[in-house]
C-alpha positions in Angstrom: 47.5 -217.3 -24.7 47.5 -214.2 -23.1 46.7 -213.8 -19.4 47.7 -210.6 -17.0 46.2 -209.3 -13.5 45.9 -205.5 -13.8 46.3 -204.7 -10.6 45.5 -200.8 -9.5 47.2 -198.8 -6.3 44.0 -198.1 -5.0 40.2 -199.6 -3.3 38.4 -196.0 -5.4 35.7 -198.3 -7.2 35.6 -194.5 -9.6 39.6 -195.5 -10.2 38.5 -199.3 -11.0 36.1 -197.6 -13.0 37.6 -195.0 -15.3 40.2 -198.1 -15.5 38.4 -200.5 -17.1 36.8 -197.9 -19.4 40.0 -197.1 -20.8 41.1 -200.6 -21.3 38.0 -201.4 -23.8 38.3 -198.0 -25.6 41.7 -199.8 -26.2 41.0 -203.0 -27.5 37.7 -201.2 -29.2 37.3 -201.9 -32.3 39.5 -204.5 -32.9 39.2 -207.4 -30.2 35.3 -208.5 -28.9 35.7 -208.2 -25.8 33.1 -210.2 -22.4 33.7 -207.9 -19.8 32.2 -210.7 -16.7 30.8 -209.5 -13.8 29.4 -210.5 -10.2 25.4 -210.3 -11.2 23.0 -208.9 -13.7 22.3 -205.5 -11.2 26.4 -204.5 -11.3 25.7 -205.7 -15.3 22.9 -202.9 -15.9 24.9 -200.3 -13.4 27.7 -200.7 -15.5 25.8 -200.9 -19.2 24.0 -197.3 -17.4 27.8 -195.4 -16.6 28.4 -196.7 -19.9 25.9 -194.9 -21.8 26.8 -191.3 -19.6 29.9 -192.1 -20.1 31.4 -189.1 -22.3 29.5 -188.9 -25.5 32.5 -188.4 -27.8 33.5 -191.3 -26.7 31.0 -193.8 -27.1 31.7 -197.2 -26.4 29.7 -199.9 -28.4 28.1 -202.4 -25.8 25.3 -204.2 -24.6 23.7 -206.9 -22.3 25.3 -210.6 -23.3 22.9 -211.8 -25.0 20.5 -208.5 -26.2 23.1 -208.3 -28.7 25.3 -210.7 -29.9 27.9 -208.9 -32.7 27.8 -206.0 -30.1 32.3 -206.0 -29.4 31.8 -205.1 -25.6 28.9 -207.7 -24.0 28.7 -207.3 -20.3 27.7 -210.5 -18.3 26.2 -210.9 -15.3 28.3 -214.2 -14.4 27.9 -216.2 -16.8 29.9 -215.4 -19.9 30.2 -217.8 -23.4 32.2 -220.2 -24.0 34.8 -218.6 -26.2 35.7 -216.2 -27.9 39.0 -213.3 -27.7 38.8 -210.7 -24.9 37.3 -211.4 -21.5 37.9 -209.8 -19.0 36.6 -210.6 -14.9 34.8 -208.5 -12.8 33.4 -211.5 -11.1 34.8 -212.9 -7.7 35.6 -216.5 -9.3 37.4 -218.0 -11.6 36.0 -218.2 -15.6 35.3 -222.2 -16.0 35.3 -220.8 -19.9 38.8 -218.9 -19.6 40.3 -221.3 -21.5 38.2 -220.5 -24.3 39.7 -217.0 -24.4 43.0 -215.1 -26.5 43.1 -213.2 -23.5 42.0 -213.0 -19.9 42.6 -209.7 -18.5 41.7 -209.9 -14.1 41.4 -206.1 -12.4 41.3 -205.8 -9.6 41.7 -202.8 -6.6 43.2 -202.8 -3.1 40.5 -203.9 -2.1 41.7 -206.9 0.5 38.8 -209.5 -0.6 39.6 -208.5 -3.9 43.1 -209.1 -3.0 42.3 -212.8 -1.7 39.9 -213.2 -4.0 43.1 -213.2 -7.5 45.5 -214.2 -5.3 43.0 -217.6 -5.3 42.1 -217.2 -9.1 46.1 -216.5 -9.8 46.8 -219.8 -8.2 44.3 -222.0 -9.7 45.5 -219.9 -13.7 49.3 -221.5 -11.8 47.6 -224.8 -10.7 45.9 -224.9 -14.3 49.8 -224.8 -16.4 48.9 -221.3 -17.2 51.0 -217.9 -15.4 50.1 -215.0 -15.6 51.7 -211.6 -15.7 51.8 -208.8 -13.8 50.7 -205.6 -14.8 50.9 -202.9 -12.5 49.1 -199.8 -12.2 52.4 -197.8 -13.4 52.8 -200.2 -16.0 49.3 -200.6 -16.6 48.2 -197.9 -19.2 45.6 -199.1 -21.5 
């Protein structure tokens, strides 16, 4: 099991989105990826942003259960119990994280995100897994 915390050196939401897109481009098509967002509205917004992303760099994706075989699935909170890669943008720990081969927590320098990220880091450590910290200069997906 790989567990990584990617922590960007910014509070700009666009930077976090740009990094997420580069990360998904790197993961696709080799690995199926579930992206967990705080709620359904956030999932729909990301869906729209991915559709508006550069046409030559299309990322095949779908909202959650709409297309179970799609490599990139966007979930508004709840995710399947297992999979290959989980990218967690939700502020809370995913209860099914152990069902994934690779978990990525994506944070920026927003105080609330950092505090909740620290809570998740401690929860992973308490569960016996030591996350790897990926710093922005190392985090070129």
